[in-house]
C-alpha positions as CSV (number, residue, x, y, z in Angstrom):
1,X,-50.2,-75.1,20.8
2,X,-50.6,-71.6,19.4
3,X,-48.8,-72.6,16.2
4,X,-51.2,-75.4,15.6
5,X,-54.2,-73.1,16.2
6,X,-52.9,-70.5,13.8
7,X,-51.2,-72.6,11.2
8,X,-53.9,-75.3,10.9
9,X,-57.0,-73.3,11.8
10,X,-58.1,-75.6,14.5
11,X,-60.8,-74.8,17.0
12,X,-59.9,-75.0,20.7
13,X,-61.9,-78.1,21.3
14,X,-60.3,-79.8,18.2
15,X,-56.8,-79.0,19.7
16,X,-57.8,-80.3,23.1
17,X,-58.9,-83.6,21.6
18,X,-55.9,-83.9,19.2
19,X,-53.8,-87.0,19.6
20,X,-50.2,-87.5,18.4
21,X,-51.3,-90.4,16.2
22,X,-53.5,-88.1,14.1
23,X,-50.5,-86.2,12.8
24,X,-49.3,-88.2,9.8
25,X,-47.7,-87.9,6.4
26,X,-50.2,-88.1,3.6
27,X,-49.2,-87.8,0.0
28,X,-45.8,-86.4,1.0
29,X,-47.2,-83.7,3.2
30,X,-47.9,-83.5,6.9
31,X,-51.5,-83.4,7.9
32,X,-53.9,-83.9,10.8
33,X,-56.1,-86.8,9.7
34,X,-59.6,-87.9,10.7
35,X,-60.1,-84.8,12.8
36,X,-63.6,-84.8,14.3
37,X,-64.7,-81.2,14.4
38,X,-67.8,-79.0,14.8
39,X,-71.0,-80.9,13.9
40,X,-69.1,-84.2,14.1
41,X,-67.6,-83.6,10.6
42,X,-64.5,-85.6,9.9
43,X,-61.8,-83.7,8.0
44,X,-58.1,-83.8,7.1
45,X,-56.2,-80.6,7.8
46,X,-52.9,-79.8,6.1
47,X,-50.1,-78.9,8.4
48,X,-47.5,-76.4,7.3
49,X,-43.9,-77.4,7.7
50,X,-43.2,-74.5,10.2
51,X,-46.0,-75.9,12.4
52,X,-44.6,-79.4,12.3
53,X,-41.2,-78.0,13.2
54,X,-42.7,-76.1,16.2
55,X,-44.5,-79.3,17.4
56,X,-41.3,-81.3,17.2
57,X,-39.1,-78.6,18.8
58,X,-41.1,-77.9,21.8
């Protein structure tokens, strides 16, 4: 969880609402898609490879 917060710059509420289906490959890169954040803004957040590895590994 900490790697997602740091690597992707998510807020605590965004992490709490995150679903596994929102982590997808877009244009050859991992990303968190359609993330509804502060002020109900929808955004796509790039996910570094080391964060994806941490999510899959534990």
